[in-house]
C-alpha positions as a Markdown table, in Angstrom:
| # | Residue | x | y | z |
|---|---|---|---|---|
| 1 | Met | 141.1 | -25.9 | 45.0 |
| 2 | Arg | 143.1 | -29.1 | 45.4 |
| 3 | Tyr | 143.8 | -31.3 | 48.4 |
| 4 | Ala | 146.9 | -33.3 | 49.3 |
| 5 | Val | 148.1 | -35.7 | 52.0 |
| 6 | Gly | 151.4 | -34.6 | 53.7 |
| 7 | Leu | 153.4 | -37.2 | 55.6 |
| 8 | Pro | 156.8 | -37.5 | 57.3 |
| 9 | Asn | 159.7 | -39.7 | 56.1 |
| 10 | Arg | 160.7 | -40.5 | 59.6 |
| 11 | Arg | 159.7 | -42.5 | 62.7 |
| 12 | Glu | 157.0 | -45.1 | 61.8 |
| 13 | Tyr | 156.7 | -43.4 | 58.3 |
| 14 | Ala | 160.2 | -44.4 | 57.5 |
| 15 | Asp | 158.7 | -47.6 | 56.0 |
| 16 | Pro | 158.5 | -47.2 | 52.2 |
| 17 | Gly | 155.9 | -50.0 | 52.1 |
| 18 | Leu | 153.6 | -48.2 | 54.5 |
| 19 | Leu | 154.0 | -45.0 | 52.4 |
| 20 | Arg | 153.0 | -46.9 | 49.3 |
| 21 | Glu | 149.9 | -48.2 | 51.0 |
| 22 | Leu | 148.9 | -44.8 | 52.2 |
| 23 | Ala | 149.4 | -43.2 | 48.8 |
| 24 | Thr | 147.2 | -45.8 | 47.2 |
| 25 | Leu | 144.6 | -45.2 | 49.8 |
| 26 | Ala | 144.8 | -41.5 | 49.2 |
| 27 | Glu | 144.2 | -41.9 | 45.5 |
| 28 | Gln | 141.3 | -44.2 | 46.1 |
| 29 | Ser | 139.9 | -41.7 | 48.6 |
| 30 | Gly | 139.8 | -38.7 | 46.3 |
| 31 | Trp | 142.9 | -36.8 | 47.3 |
| 32 | Asp | 144.8 | -34.9 | 44.6 |
| 33 | Gly | 148.3 | -35.0 | 45.9 |
| 34 | Phe | 150.7 | -37.0 | 48.1 |
| 35 | Phe | 153.7 | -35.2 | 49.5 |
| 36 | Leu | 156.6 | -36.4 | 51.7 |
| 37 | Trp | 159.0 | -34.6 | 53.9 |
| 38 | Asp | 162.7 | -34.3 | 53.1 |
| 39 | Gly | 165.3 | -35.0 | 55.8 |
| 40 | Gln | 168.5 | -36.9 | 56.1 |
| 41 | Val | 169.4 | -36.8 | 59.8 |
| 42 | Ala | 167.7 | -38.6 | 62.7 |
| 43 | Glu | 166.7 | -36.4 | 65.6 |
| 44 | His | 167.7 | -39.1 | 68.1 |
| 45 | Pro | 169.8 | -42.2 | 67.8 |
| 46 | Asp | 166.9 | -44.7 | 67.5 |
| 47 | Glu | 164.9 | -42.7 | 65.0 |
| 48 | His | 164.3 | -44.2 | 61.5 |
| 49 | Val | 164.5 | -42.0 | 58.4 |
| 50 | Thr | 163.8 | -43.1 | 54.8 |
| 51 | Asp | 164.7 | -41.7 | 51.4 |
| 52 | Ser | 161.6 | -39.9 | 50.1 |
| 53 | Trp | 162.6 | -40.0 | 46.5 |
| 54 | Thr | 162.9 | -43.8 | 46.5 |
| 55 | Ala | 159.5 | -44.1 | 48.2 |
| 56 | Leu | 157.9 | -41.7 | 45.6 |
| 57 | Ala | 159.3 | -43.8 | 42.7 |
| 58 | Ala | 157.4 | -46.8 | 44.1 |
| 59 | Ile | 154.3 | -44.6 | 44.7 |
| 60 | Ala | 154.5 | -43.3 | 41.1 |
| 61 | Ala | 154.3 | -46.9 | 39.8 |
| 62 | Asp | 151.3 | -47.7 | 42.0 |
| 63 | Thr | 149.2 | -44.6 | 41.3 |
| 64 | Glu | 147.8 | -42.9 | 38.2 |
| 65 | Arg | 146.5 | -39.5 | 39.2 |
| 66 | Leu | 148.1 | -38.2 | 42.4 |
| 67 | Arg | 150.5 | -35.2 | 42.1 |
| 68 | Leu | 153.7 | -36.2 | 43.9 |
| 69 | Gly | 156.5 | -34.3 | 45.5 |
| 70 | Val | 159.0 | -33.9 | 48.4 |
| 71 | Met | 157.9 | -30.9 | 50.5 |
| 72 | Val | 160.3 | -29.4 | 50.8 |
| 73 | Asn | 163.7 | -30.3 | 49.4 |
| 74 | Val | 166.7 | -28.9 | 51.3 |
| 75 | Leu | 168.6 | -28.0 | 48.2 |
| 76 | Ala | 171.5 | -26.5 | 50.0 |
| 77 | Leu | 172.5 | -30.0 | 51.2 |
| 78 | Lys | 172.5 | -31.5 | 47.7 |
| 79 | Gln | 174.2 | -31.4 | 44.3 |
| 80 | Pro | 171.7 | -29.8 | 41.9 |
| 81 | Ala | 172.9 | -31.9 | 39.0 |
| 82 | Glu | 172.0 | -35.1 | 40.8 |
| 83 | Val | 168.6 | -33.6 | 41.8 |
| 84 | Ala | 168.0 | -32.7 | 38.1 |
| 85 | Arg | 168.5 | -36.3 | 37.0 |
| 86 | Ala | 166.4 | -37.7 | 39.8 |
| 87 | Thr | 163.5 | -35.3 | 39.3 |
| 88 | Val | 163.3 | -35.9 | 35.6 |
| 89 | Ala | 163.4 | -39.6 | 36.1 |
| 90 | Leu | 160.6 | -39.5 | 38.6 |
| 91 | Asp | 158.5 | -37.1 | 36.5 |
| 92 | Met | 158.8 | -39.5 | 33.5 |
| 93 | Leu | 158.0 | -42.5 | 35.7 |
| 94 | Ser | 154.9 | -40.7 | 37.0 |
| 95 | Gly | 153.7 | -39.4 | 33.6 |
| 96 | Gly | 154.4 | -35.8 | 34.5 |
| 97 | Arg | 152.9 | -35.7 | 38.0 |
| 98 | Leu | 155.9 | -34.3 | 39.9 |
| 99 | Ile | 155.9 | -31.0 | 41.8 |
| 100 | Phe | 159.2 | -29.8 | 43.1 |
| 101 | Gly | 159.2 | -28.1 | 46.5 |
| 102 | Ala | 162.3 | -26.3 | 47.8 |
| 103 | Gly | 163.4 | -24.2 | 50.8 |
| 104 | Leu | 166.2 | -23.4 | 53.2 |
| 105 | Gly | 165.4 | -26.2 | 55.6 |
| 106 | Ser | 164.2 | -25.8 | 59.1 |
| 107 | Ser | 167.0 | -27.6 | 61.0 |
| 108 | Ala | 170.3 | -26.0 | 61.4 |
| 109 | Ala | 171.4 | -29.1 | 63.3 |
| 110 | Glu | 171.0 | -31.2 | 60.1 |
| 111 | Phe | 173.5 | -28.9 | 58.3 |
| 112 | Arg | 176.0 | -29.1 | 61.1 |
| 113 | Ala | 175.7 | -32.9 | 61.4 |
| 114 | Leu | 176.5 | -33.3 | 57.7 |
| 115 | Gly | 179.4 | -30.8 | 57.7 |
| 116 | His | 177.6 | -27.9 | 56.0 |
| 117 | Asp | 177.5 | -24.3 | 57.1 |
| 118 | Pro | 174.1 | -23.7 | 58.9 |
| 119 | Asp | 174.2 | -19.9 | 58.4 |
| 120 | Pro | 170.9 | -18.9 | 56.8 |
| 121 | Arg | 172.6 | -16.5 | 54.4 |
| 122 | Val | 174.8 | -19.3 | 53.1 |
| 123 | Arg | 171.9 | -21.6 | 52.8 |
| 124 | Ala | 169.9 | -19.0 | 50.9 |
| 125 | Glu | 172.8 | -18.4 | 48.5 |
| 126 | Lys | 173.1 | -22.1 | 47.9 |
| 127 | Leu | 169.4 | -22.5 | 47.4 |
| 128 | Asp | 169.2 | -19.7 | 44.8 |
| 129 | Glu | 172.2 | -21.1 | 42.9 |
| 130 | Ala | 170.9 | -24.6 | 43.0 |
| 131 | Leu | 167.5 | -23.5 | 41.7 |
| 132 | His | 169.2 | -21.7 | 38.8 |
| 133 | Val | 171.2 | -24.8 | 38.0 |
| 134 | Leu | 168.1 | -27.0 | 38.1 |
| 135 | Asp | 166.2 | -24.6 | 35.8 |
| 136 | Gly | 169.1 | -24.5 | 33.3 |
| 137 | Leu | 169.6 | -28.3 | 33.2 |
| 138 | Trp | 165.9 | -29.0 | 33.0 |
| 139 | Thr | 165.8 | -27.1 | 29.6 |
| 140 | Gly | 167.7 | -29.9 | 27.9 |
| 141 | Gly | 169.9 | -27.4 | 26.1 |
| 142 | Pro | 173.5 | -26.5 | 26.6 |
| 143 | Phe | 174.1 | -24.9 | 30.0 |
| 144 | Thr | 177.0 | -23.4 | 31.8 |
| 145 | Phe | 177.0 | -21.8 | 35.2 |
| 146 | Glu | 179.7 | -20.6 | 37.6 |
| 147 | Gly | 178.6 | -19.5 | 41.0 |
| 148 | Arg | 180.1 | -19.3 | 44.4 |
| 149 | Trp | 178.8 | -22.8 | 45.4 |
| 150 | Phe | 178.0 | -24.7 | 42.2 |
| 151 | Thr | 179.6 | -24.9 | 38.8 |
| 152 | Val | 178.3 | -26.5 | 35.6 |
| 153 | Thr | 180.4 | -26.4 | 32.4 |
| 154 | Asp | 178.8 | -26.9 | 29.0 |
| 155 | Gln | 176.3 | -29.6 | 30.0 |
| 156 | Thr | 173.2 | -30.8 | 28.1 |
| 157 | Phe | 170.9 | -32.9 | 30.2 |
| 158 | Gln | 168.6 | -35.2 | 28.3 |
| 159 | Pro | 165.9 | -36.4 | 28.5 |
| 160 | Val | 163.7 | -33.6 | 29.8 |
| 161 | Ser | 160.5 | -33.5 | 31.8 |
| 162 | Pro | 157.2 | -34.4 | 30.1 |
| 163 | Gln | 155.8 | -31.2 | 31.7 |
| 164 | Arg | 155.9 | -27.9 | 29.9 |
| 165 | Pro | 157.6 | -25.6 | 30.3 |
| 166 | Arg | 159.2 | -27.6 | 33.1 |
| 167 | Ile | 158.5 | -29.3 | 36.5 |
| 168 | Pro | 156.6 | -26.7 | 38.6 |
| 169 | Val | 158.5 | -25.3 | 41.5 |
| 170 | Trp | 157.0 | -24.3 | 44.8 |
| 171 | Ile | 159.1 | -22.3 | 47.3 |
| 172 | Ala | 158.6 | -22.7 | 51.0 |
| 173 | Gly | 159.3 | -20.0 | 53.6 |
| 174 | Thr | 158.4 | -18.8 | 57.1 |
| 175 | Trp | 156.3 | -15.7 | 57.2 |
| 176 | Pro | 156.8 | -12.8 | 58.1 |
| 177 | Ala | 160.3 | -13.2 | 56.5 |
| 178 | Arg | 160.1 | -11.5 | 53.1 |
| 179 | Arg | 163.0 | -13.0 | 51.2 |
| 180 | Pro | 161.5 | -16.5 | 50.8 |
| 181 | Met | 158.3 | -14.9 | 49.5 |
| 182 | Arg | 160.2 | -12.8 | 47.0 |
| 183 | Arg | 162.0 | -16.0 | 45.9 |
| 184 | Ala | 158.7 | -17.8 | 45.5 |
| 185 | Ser | 157.3 | -15.0 | 43.4 |
| 186 | Gln | 159.9 | -15.9 | 40.7 |
| 187 | Trp | 158.6 | -19.5 | 40.5 |
| 188 | Asp | 155.3 | -21.4 | 40.4 |
| 189 | Gly | 154.0 | -21.4 | 43.9 |
| 190 | Val | 154.5 | -20.4 | 47.5 |
| 191 | Phe | 154.3 | -22.8 | 50.5 |
| 192 | Pro | 154.3 | -20.6 | 53.6 |
| 193 | Thr | 154.1 | -21.3 | 57.2 |
| 194 | Arg | 154.1 | -18.9 | 60.1 |
| 195 | Ala | 156.9 | -18.4 | 62.6 |
| 196 | Gly | 156.1 | -20.3 | 65.8 |
| 197 | Val | 153.5 | -22.6 | 64.2 |
| 198 | Gly | 154.0 | -26.2 | 65.4 |
| 199 | His | 153.0 | -29.6 | 64.0 |
| 200 | Thr | 149.5 | -29.3 | 65.6 |
| 201 | Gln | 148.8 | -25.7 | 64.7 |
| 202 | Met | 147.9 | -23.7 | 61.6 |
| 203 | Met | 148.7 | -20.3 | 60.2 |
| 204 | Pro | 145.8 | -17.9 | 60.7 |
| 205 | Pro | 143.8 | -17.1 | 57.5 |
| 206 | Ala | 144.7 | -13.4 | 57.9 |
| 207 | Asp | 148.4 | -14.2 | 57.7 |
| 208 | Leu | 147.9 | -16.3 | 54.5 |
| 209 | Glu | 146.0 | -13.3 | 53.0 |
| 210 | Asp | 149.0 | -11.1 | 53.8 |
| 211 | Val | 151.4 | -13.6 | 52.1 |
| 212 | Val | 149.2 | -13.7 | 49.0 |
| 213 | Ser | 149.1 | -9.9 | 48.8 |
| 214 | Tyr | 152.8 | -9.6 | 49.3 |
| 215 | Val | 153.7 | -12.3 | 46.7 |
| 216 | Ser | 151.2 | -10.9 | 44.2 |
| 217 | Ala | 152.8 | -7.5 | 44.5 |
| 218 | Gln | 156.3 | -9.1 | 43.9 |
| 219 | Arg | 155.1 | -10.9 | 40.9 |
| 220 | Gly | 154.0 | -7.7 | 39.3 |
| 221 | Gly | 152.8 | -8.3 | 35.8 |
| 222 | Arg | 153.8 | -12.0 | 35.6 |
| 223 | His | 151.2 | -14.3 | 34.1 |
| 224 | Gly | 150.6 | -18.0 | 34.3 |
| 225 | Pro | 149.5 | -20.4 | 37.0 |
| 226 | Phe | 150.7 | -19.8 | 40.5 |
| 227 | Asp | 149.8 | -21.9 | 43.5 |
| 228 | Val | 149.4 | -21.0 | 47.1 |
| 229 | Val | 149.9 | -24.0 | 49.3 |
| 230 | Met | 149.4 | -24.5 | 53.1 |
| 231 | Glu | 149.5 | -27.3 | 55.6 |
| 232 | Gly | 146.5 | -27.6 | 57.9 |
| 233 | Gln | 144.4 | -30.1 | 59.9 |
| 234 | Thr | 140.9 | -31.3 | 59.7 |
| 235 | Ser | 139.2 | -34.1 | 61.5 |
| 236 | Gly | 137.7 | -36.2 | 58.7 |
| 237 | Val | 134.6 | -36.7 | 60.9 |
| 238 | Arg | 132.2 | -34.2 | 59.3 |
| 239 | Ser | 132.9 | -33.0 | 55.7 |
| 240 | Asp | 130.9 | -29.8 | 56.1 |
| 241 | Thr | 132.7 | -28.9 | 59.3 |
| 242 | Asp | 136.1 | -29.7 | 57.7 |
| 243 | Ala | 135.1 | -27.6 | 54.7 |
| 244 | Ala | 134.3 | -24.7 | 57.0 |
| 245 | Val | 137.8 | -24.9 | 58.4 |
| 246 | Val | 139.3 | -24.6 | 54.9 |
| 247 | Ala | 136.9 | -22.0 | 53.6 |
| 248 | Pro | 138.6 | -18.9 | 55.0 |
| 249 | Tyr | 141.9 | -20.0 | 53.6 |
| 250 | Arg | 140.4 | -20.6 | 50.2 |
| 251 | Thr | 138.9 | -17.0 | 50.4 |
| 252 | Ser | 142.4 | -15.8 | 51.2 |
| 253 | Gly | 143.8 | -17.3 | 47.9 |
| 254 | Leu | 144.7 | -20.9 | 48.8 |
| 255 | Thr | 144.9 | -23.3 | 45.9 |
| 256 | Trp | 146.3 | -26.4 | 47.6 |
| 257 | Trp | 145.4 | -27.6 | 51.1 |
| 258 | Val | 147.9 | -30.1 | 52.5 |
| 259 | Glu | 146.5 | -32.2 | 55.3 |
| 260 | Lys | 149.3 | -32.3 | 57.8 |
| 261 | Leu | 149.6 | -35.9 | 59.0 |
| 262 | Gly | 152.1 | -37.9 | 61.1 |
| 263 | Trp | 152.8 | -39.2 | 64.6 |
| 264 | Phe | 151.6 | -35.9 | 66.0 |
| 265 | Arg | 148.0 | -36.8 | 64.8 |
| 266 | Gly | 148.0 | -40.1 | 66.6 |
| 267 | Pro | 148.8 | -43.7 | 65.6 |
| 268 | Val | 149.1 | -44.9 | 62.0 |
| 269 | Glu | 145.7 | -46.4 | 62.2 |
| 270 | Leu | 144.2 | -43.0 | 62.9 |
| 271 | Val | 146.2 | -41.4 | 60.2 |
| 272 | Ser | 145.1 | -44.1 | 57.8 |
| 273 | Ser | 141.4 | -43.5 | 58.8 |
| 274 | Arg | 141.8 | -39.7 | 58.2 |
| 275 | Ile | 143.2 | -40.4 | 54.7 |
| 276 | Arg | 140.3 | -42.8 | 54.0 |
| 277 | Ser | 137.7 | -40.3 | 54.9 |
| 278 | Gly | 138.8 | -38.1 | 52.0 |
| 279 | Pro | 139.6 | -34.4 | 51.5 |
| 280 | Pro | 137.8 | -31.7 | 53.4 |
| 281 | Val | 135.3 | -30.7 | 50.7 |
| 282 | Pro | 131.5 | -30.1 | 51.3 |
| 283 | Arg | 129.3 | -33.1 | 50.7 |
| 284 | Asp | 127.7 | -31.6 | 47.6 |
| 285 | Ala | 131.1 | -30.7 | 46.1 |
| 286 | Ala | 132.8 | -33.0 | 43.6 |
| 287 | Thr | 136.4 | -33.7 | 44.3 |
| 288 | Pro | 138.5 | -33.2 | 41.1 |
| 289 | Ser | 139.2 | -36.5 | 39.4 |
| 290 | Ala | 142.5 | -35.1 | 38.2 |
| 291 | Ser | 144.9 | -32.5 | 39.4 |
| 292 | Thr | 146.4 | -30.3 | 36.7 |
| 293 | Arg | 148.7 | -27.4 | 37.0 |
């Protein structure tokens, strides 16, 4: 079981310097991962938004142990070849600590604002093609692909990730939709939420158990590491109480708990305090000193 801090890239958290400080604090406080939201479009004219990849590059230079990632990348809005270059560069800079999260994106308005088709079927097609392109370019070997949305002709991308066989990929989706879960079963992890769950709510443990059962069935005889990731909230006041909140999810198959933090949890000072209090493990449990896939 591993524990990460999850933070927005907007509003007061659009300050890359603040994100660097909070990431350093997270590593010092025993967390295993530090994940930022994706997002390009402000929800209102005065809202600030920052580039999560640039922030993570600075964080990678300031930390030694934290697993890092953008959770989740809205690949249908991006050119996968550019993403391939950026991810390998960040993975090299961090010494092989990157995890790549991907999903359809939750905001149709963002697609419309940037001139993209918000139809979920189109977004799903683009996501699947983009993942295929990423996987091919990440191999470092000759790669050609011709799809409906993306084309790559006889390209060899070097260097490659220091991770083997490649950067791990987690796929996000909203349960009870099945297609995102089937997509996740083909990769390295699933990052589900529940339809109707807001910033200050959590998916019930029984739903997570259903997700794990469904994805496991879809994986069939596939072997190798597979992560089950979920956002949740604990107080940081009493470690045993917080550990009791996490326990039923762990029993359901959870491998990564992402503490869901942001303006909806209170001011920055309160969020900083929650990070400082450490991950929700029992007092007598040792927090892993390193997070490995």
